[in-house]
C-alpha positions as CSV (number, residue, x, y, z in Angstrom):
1,X,-2.4,-4.6,-9.6
2,X,-0.6,-1.4,-9.5
3,X,-1.8,-1.5,-13.4
4,X,-5.7,-1.2,-12.4
5,X,-5.8,0.4,-9.0
6,X,-2.6,3.1,-9.2
7,X,-4.2,5.6,-11.7
8,X,-7.0,5.5,-8.4
9,X,-4.9,5.9,-5.7
10,X,-2.8,8.8,-7.3
11,X,-5.7,10.8,-7.7
12,X,-6.6,10.2,-4.6
13,X,-3.6,10.8,-3.0
14,X,-3.4,14.5,-5.0
15,X,-6.6,15.2,-3.9
16,X,-6.1,14.3,-0.4
17,X,-3.3,17.1,-0.1
18,X,-2.5,20.6,-0.9
19,X,-1.0,21.8,-3.9
20,X,2.2,22.7,-2.3
21,X,2.3,19.0,-0.9
22,X,1.3,17.0,-4.2
23,X,4.9,16.4,-5.1
24,X,6.0,14.9,-1.8
25,X,2.8,13.1,-1.5
26,X,3.5,11.6,-5.1
27,X,7.2,11.3,-4.5
28,X,6.2,9.5,-0.9
29,X,3.8,6.7,-3.1
30,X,6.3,6.1,-6.0
31,X,8.9,5.2,-3.1
32,X,6.5,3.4,-1.4
33,X,5.6,0.9,-4.6
34,X,9.2,0.9,-5.3
35,X,10.2,-0.9,-1.9
36,X,7.2,-3.0,-1.7
37,X,8.5,-4.1,-5.6
38,X,12.0,-4.9,-3.9
39,X,10.9,-6.1,-0.9
40,X,8.0,-8.1,-1.4
41,X,10.0,-11.0,-3.3
42,X,12.4,-11.3,-0.9
43,X,10.3,-11.6,2.0
44,X,7.8,-13.6,0.0
45,X,10.6,-16.5,-0.8
46,X,11.9,-16.6,3.4
47,X,8.0,-16.7,4.6
48,X,7.6,-19.4,2.1
49,X,11.0,-21.2,3.2
50,X,9.1,-21.0,6.7
51,X,6.4,-22.8,5.5
52,X,4.2,-22.8,2.1
53,X,1.1,-21.4,3.7
54,X,3.0,-18.2,5.6
55,X,3.3,-16.0,2.7
56,X,-0.7,-16.2,2.3
57,X,-1.5,-15.9,5.9
58,X,0.7,-12.6,6.3
59,X,-1.3,-11.5,3.1
60,X,-4.2,-12.2,4.5
61,X,-3.3,-10.3,8.2
62,X,-2.1,-7.0,6.7
63,X,-5.5,-7.3,3.9
64,X,-7.4,-7.3,7.4
65,X,-5.8,-4.6,8.7
66,X,-5.8,-2.6,6.1
67,X,-9.6,-3.5,6.2
68,X,-9.9,-2.4,9.3
69,X,-8.3,0.7,9.5
70,X,-10.1,1.8,6.8
71,X,-13.3,4.1,8.1
72,X,-10.7,6.0,10.2
73,X,-8.8,7.0,7.7
74,X,-11.4,8.0,5.7
75,X,-12.9,9.9,9.0
76,X,-10.0,11.6,9.2
77,X,-8.4,12.4,5.3
78,X,-12.3,12.8,3.7
79,X,-11.0,11.5,0.3
């Protein structure tokens, strides 16, 4: 949930960029979270209408992609 992960994500993002970019990164993070909260239910409902399993399948695929991307992101950003 955002309540648990939010502070860690915000801290990691602020440490990953310079002082001059922290406001931009914080704004992008907030925008991405808001967009997810708006589009998530709409997309989830559409997928559920196709098949009740579809939202879970998409979630599993996105999780797998994120886990596979982690080593590359950490190597490049050195968070």
